[in-house]
C-alpha positions, -999 to 999 in steps of 0.1 A, spaced: -919 -400 191 -934 -378 167 -904 -355 166 -882 -387 162 -903 -399 133 -900 -365 118 -864 -362 119 -860 -399 104 -880 -390 76 -862 -355 73 -829 -375 72 -839 -400 48 -851 -374 22 -817 -354 26 -799 -385 22 -820 -395 -7 -815 -362 -24 -780 -362 -19 -776 -396 -35 -796 -387 -65 -777 -355 -68 -743 -374 -68 -756 -402 -91 -769 -375 -116 -737 -356 -115 -718 -388 -121 -741 -399 -151 -737 -364 -166 -701 -366 -163 -700 -401 -179 -724 -390 -208 -698 -361 -215 -670 -385 -215 -690 -408 -240 -704 -380 -262 -695 -384 -298 -664 -364 -309 -661 -342 -339 -656 -363 -373 -620 -368 -376 -600 -369 -409 -593 -404 -424 -555 -412 -417 -552 -418 -452 -571 -407 -482 -569 -397 -518 -581 -401 -553 -573 -412 -588 -584 -395 -619 -584 -398 -656 -596 -373 -682 -596 -369 -719 -609 -342 -745 -596 -320 -772 -566 -298 -775 -553 -270 -796 -518 -252 -799 -515 -223 -822 -483 -202 -827 -488 -165 -836 -461 -142 -850 -458 -106 -846 -459 -103 -885 -492 -121 -891 -477 -156 -891 -501 -181 -877 -499 -220 -875 -522 -241 -856 -528 -279 -847 -556 -297 -831 -551 -330 -809 -565 -356 -786 -555 -349 -750 -553 -379 -725 -541 -372 -688 -545 -384 -652 -534 -379 -616 -531 -398 -585 -530 -382 -552 -529 -392 -515 -528 -375 -482 -513 -391 -448 -520 -374 -414 -490 -375 -391 -506 -355 -363 -540 -339 -358 -533 -307 -379 -502 -317 -400 -505 -338 -432 -483 -350 -461 -497 -352 -496 -480 -372 -524 -488 -365 -562 -483 -381 -595 -495 -363 -625 -491 -367 -662 -507 -354 -696 -503 -358 -733 -517 -344 -765 -514 -364 -797 -514 -340 -828 -515 -345 -866 -503 -321 -891 -510 -340 -922 -475 -337 -939 -453 -349 -911 -478 -377 -895 -486 -377 -859 -464 -365 -830 -471 -358 -793 -463 -334 -767 -463 -345 -731 -454 -339 -695 -452 -354 -662 -447 -344 -624 -440 -364 -592 -442 -341 -561 -456 -336 -526 -469 -312 -499 -463 -307 -464 -490 -288 -448 -506 -274 -414 -543 -269 -412 -570 -262 -390 -610 -256 -396 -601 -221 -411 -566 -221 -428 -540 -244 -442 -502 -232 -450 -475 -253 -462 -448 -259 -488 -448 -281 -521 -421 -295 -544 -421 -315 -575 -399 -328 -604 -406 -341 -639 -402 -340 -676 -417 -318 -704 -414 -318 -741 -409 -289 -764 -434 -289 -793 -423 -317 -815 -390 -313 -800 -366 -328 -772 -376 -334 -734 -363 -312 -705 -362 -320 -669 -372 -295 -645 -382 -289 -609 -407 -267 -588 -408 -256 -552 -429 -231 -536 -455 -222 -505 -492 -224 -505 -523 -216 -484 -559 -220 -482 -589 -202 -464 -622 -221 -456 -651 -194 -457 -683 -215 -457 -693 -227 -491 -659 -208 -505 -623 -221 -506 -596 -197 -515 -563 -213 -526 -532 -196 -534 -495 -206 -544 -463 -189 -554 -434 -209 -566 -403 -211 -588 -397 -236 -615 -365 -242 -632 -348 -267 -655 -322 -293 -643 -287 -295 -660 -272 -275 -689 -272 -272 -718 -305 -286 -726 -307 -285 -763 -294 -264 -793 -284 -230 -780 -306 -233 -748 -287 -234 -716 -317 -233 -693 -353 -221 -686 -367 -206 -654 -398 -188 -642 -415 -175 -611 -455 -177 -608 -482 -171 -587 -516 -189 -587 -552 -183 -574 -581 -207 -572 -617 -201 -561 -639 -231 -552 -676 -224 -545 -697 -253 -535 -734 -252 -549 -738 -286 -526 -713 -304 -507 -711 -327 -536 -712 -301 -563 -683 -278 -570 -673 -249 -592 -638 -239 -595 -619 -212 -613 -580 -208 -615 -558 -180 -625 -519 -181 -630 -493 -157 -642 -458 -165 -646 -427 -148 -658 -394 -160 -668 -364 -163 -690 -347 -187 -716 -309 -186 -710 -291 -188 -743 -254 -198 -752 -229 -183 -776 -235 -145 -772 -271 -149 -779 -293 -125 -758 -318 -142 -733 -352 -144 -743 -379 -134 -716 -415 -147 -716 -448 -144 -697 -476 -168 -691 -513 -162 -683 -535 -192 -676 -574 -194 -669 -592 -227 -661 -628 -232 -651 -642 -266 -641 -673 -281 -627 -675 -314 -607 -702 -335 -590 -699 -367 -568 -726 -392 -569 -743 -396 -534 -732 -430 -517 -706 -437 -545 -667 -429 -543 -671 -416 -581 -672 -382 -593 -672 -367 -628 -660 -334 -642 -654 -311 -669 -628 -284 -674 -618 -256 -700 -583 -243 -700 -568 -214 -719 -531 -204 -717 -508 -179 -737 -471 -177 -736 -455 -144 -746 -419 -146 -761 -400 -117 -779 -418 -116 -815 -442 -148 -809 -470 -161 -789 -480 -197 -780 -518 -203 -773 -531 -234 -758 -566 -245 -755 -582 -277 -739 -617 -290 -732 -618 -320 -711 -640 -343 -692 -632 -371 -667 -638 -394 -638 -625 -395 -603 -624 -423 -578 -623 -414 -543 -603 -434 -514 -615 -429 -477 -632 -395 -489 -666 -381 -479 -682 -352 -498 -662 -330 -521 -665 -303 -497 -655 -324 -467 -623 -336 -485 -616 -301 -496 -613 -292 -459 -595 -324 -445 -583 -345 -472 -565 -344 -503 -572 -306 -514 -539 -295 -532 -524 -298 -567 -497 -284 -589 -498 -266 -622 -469 -275 -645 -457 -242 -656 -428 -249 -678 -446 -274 -700 -466 -242 -712 -430 -227 -725 -416 -256 -745 -437 -252 -777 -426 -216 -781 -389 -224 -778 -388 -252 -805 -404 -227 -828 
């Protein structure tokens, strides 16, 4: 009888242990299936921004000639990103900028440009690779408009608090002749940007660009070569719990022609409204992180003069 009781107790203990083990395994598996996944990118996100400030354009001749104008700059952009798969996205851009000048004798006139374009990209937690293209209009300095298109490749690397961003591309006018003796303008360019995050919602940004190209002229006139250097510094801060951020930027560029130089400076400040965005840093990694610099707008002023 004692042996039977001991066997029964032993059997019951083993059965209970087996049941608890199976139940625990099932519960653990269920918890693994229901554990929260990594935060995913929003299917659609983007931002709208407006900025304004002061602009200066100075034309410098090799023989000491110098002519400069100050003006009021107004610009803006709207950019949106759509994810068509886990790692692939499409970003659409609309951007424009204009500066209103006054020279005292001829009254007021403006210099302006706009681009409409897009980016197709693949990215993961470390890198982004993609292509971009855009088209739009730009003005010469107090002169006629011309249409141009740009295509290129781009990439980003995400290194903790740092984002590295590079582009190479080709920008060319559409149609010929453009105006006067000018048949066309084209340039190749390379751009590099470093973004550093002091905090997830505070960003410092520095950009450098170099472009080399030529102006094709008719009627037996030799083509004119040009070189462009651009540098830009920017700081941006997003308010916690708000879709709004504010930023300030300084941009300098110089375009060298045969016998003359065109220098541009801008100091601007603006506001940005984010749509379905998180912090500035998270948006940089899984949102609307790309842009396009309008290279040929930096050429027009020197051609008209």
